[in-house]
N, C-alpha and C positions, 0 to 999 in steps of 0.2 A: 524864338517865337514858338510856343503851343504850336505842338502836330495832331493835326485832325483824325489820324491812322490809329486804330485799336488791335491791340492782339488779346485774343481769349486762350485762356487756358484750360485744358482740362489738369486735375490734381494726380491721383495715385498714375504713375507709370510714366508721367510727363515732368511732374516736376517734383514728385515722391517716388521712390522707390516701390514699385509694385507688390513686390513679393516679400517685401520687411514689413509690411503691412496684411495683406490677405489672406496670406497662408497660416499665421499665426492666428487672425479673424476665424479662420474655415474651422481650427479644432477649438477655440474656443467655443463655437455655435455646436460642434462636436461634445464636447463634455457638458454642457447646461442638457443637451437632450438625452445623454446618460445617466445624469444626476438626476433628470425630470421624470424618470420611467420608473415604473415598481418592475418590469420584466426585463433581462437583458436587451439590450438593442442589438437586432440580427448584423449590422452593418460595423467592420471594423472601422477607424480614424479613419483606415488610408483609406479605403472603399468609400466613406461619406465623403470626404474634404476630394477624391477626384471626381464624385459626381458635381459638385460645387465647381470645377472645373482646375480644380490643380492637376500637373500633371503628375506622371507615375513616379519620378525620380523625386517628389512631395519636396521641391527646392525652388520649383518654377510653376507656371501658371499659362496655361490656354490661355491666349491674349483675345479668344476669337470666343471665350464661354463667360456663363450670366456673373461669376468671379468678378471678370476682368473688366465687364462690359456692363452688366446689370444695376437696377440701382436696388436698394437695400431694401425697397417691397418686394421688387422681384427674386430675388435672393430668399425672402419668407416664405412667399409663397411657392417655391421651389424644395425650400427644406419640408413644407407641410407635406408637400405632394412626396417626397422621398419619405417621411414617416409615413402617410396614408397607404406608399404603397408596400410597406412591411407593416402592416395590420394596425395602426392605429385610425383611433374616430378621426373624420376630417375635421369637428369643430376640437375635438382633443390637439389633433395635430397643428392646429392653426394657433391655438394658444402658446401651444409649447415653440412653435416657430415666433411667434415675437417675442415670446420669452427670452428665446437664445438672439435675437438679432437686440436685443436693449442688452444685455449678459454682455454679449461678443464687444460692441459698443463699447462699454463701458471700460473693458478689458485693451480696448484697442489704444485707450489713453495714456496706459506706461507703457507701452511698445518704446524700441527704440527706432524714431522715425530716421530713416538715409535719405539724402535728396539726391537726384540726377547729378553725373559730374557736369559742370558748369553751368546749374542752373541761377544759382546768386549770382554770378556774373553775366549771364545774361539779362537778369533781371535790372541789374541794378546801370546796366549801357542803354537799356531800353527806356528806361525810366530818367535818364539822365540827356535824353534826345529829346523828350517830350513826348514818349508814346504812351499810353493812356493804357492801361488792362484790368482785366478779368479775370475769374473761376468760374468755369461754368462742369459743374460736375455730375455725376451720379449719387454721388455721396450724400448725407442731409446736412442741409446748409450748416449747424452747431457742430457736426465732426469736422466737419471741412475747417471752418476758421480755429477751432481749437489746433487741428494738425498742424496750418499753416502759421497760426500763431507760436505754436511749440517750437518749429525750424525757423521763427525769425525770418517767415514772407512776407505777412501779411499787409505790411507794409507797402510792400510798392504796390496793390491792387484797390482800384474805384471799387469794386467788388468782389462778394463772394457767394456763390447763388448756387445750391444744390438742389436736386430734384426734386424734394419737399416742397418749394417753393411754385410748381406748377403740374399740369397734368398727365402731361405725356413727360417721360425723361429724354434723352441723347439713343437716337439719331433724331427724333422728333425736333423740331425748333423752336419748341418755345420756349425754351432757358434764352436763348437769343432774342427773341422778340421782347420775353420781359427785360431786358438786361436794355432793349434799345427803347422802351418807353420809359424806362426810368431816368435813364441817362441822355436820352437825346443822343444816339449812336446812329451812323449810317451805316449798314449793316454793310454795305456795297463797301467799305473802306474799312474793315474789319479781317484781320487774318487770325485763323484758328491752331491751335499747334495740340496736337494731340498722340497718344501713341496705338488707336486701335481704329479701326474702319469704321465703327461706330462715331468718333467725333470727325473723319473725314465725310460720311453721309450727313451729320450734323450741316456742315459748313455747307453742304451744297444744298442741304435743303432748306437752310435761312438766307441762302445766294450770298454766302461772304465773300468778300475778296479770294481768299488763297485760303488752300488745307495744306500743312504740313505736319507731317507725321513723322514722328523721332522714332527709330529703328535700332536703339540701343542693347536691343537683347539678339539683334540679326536674327532677327523671324524672317521667311519667306515672300520678297514684296509682292509678286506676283497673286499669290493666293490669299495673303491677309491684307493687305493695304491697295481693293484694285481704287478705290475712290482717290487717293490720295493726290495731290499738285506736284507735292513734291514730299520725299523721302530721304530725310538726313540720319546720319548716323552717330551725330553728337553735336552738342553745343558750342560753336565757335563765332569768331567773330564776323563769318562767312555770314551766317544765320541773321546776324545783327544788320550787317550791309543789305542785304536779300527786304527786310523788314521795312529798310529806312528807303530803300528804292535805291540803294546806289548799286546795286548787281540782279542783275537776271534771274 
């Protein structure tokens, strides 16, 4: 019998490894900037990517940062402001920042995309049990579709929606309302799975059934995920049972 429960997933950090995508992406943004300016850019690559949210080790990302949570448009504005702070006229800064986003998004397509452990089996089991699923991401829809097709996950989802389809990205509930309207979803029966407190706030703002945070990187719970109903460290059968209502 079909199940009327839905699960909404964030994409990066929830389905796809966050670091493998967005650290190289931030370096591509920097490369475009340095190639676009006639004068040397005063910030080093390390200084620039840390302003976006890459940690000092250059191997991880601050999950509270714009790089982890923000939309492409937000990253564009932040990049433009960094340029402005370093002596670039605002009109030029916005033009360069927009070009940098386009360049980095294209470069992202050739990266090796890594799945979080257990993701494929989780999606397979939910699908087999009649759970409908969708993706709500701060990324651009076309990028999200491409990435999920690349890792052979797209067929699990009834929809893949990015922040470019709505006026306000997460934690605004706009994406949830869009999904509910297009797919006749009762949002009170939706479970949200994400990796940031913005995802958890999104669930609260949309009045979803439950918000589950995947904390595979061992971040501090109380500081980073205060709005999560449940925090898990990995994907396993216990999560499947929880979603199906077989476990509290």
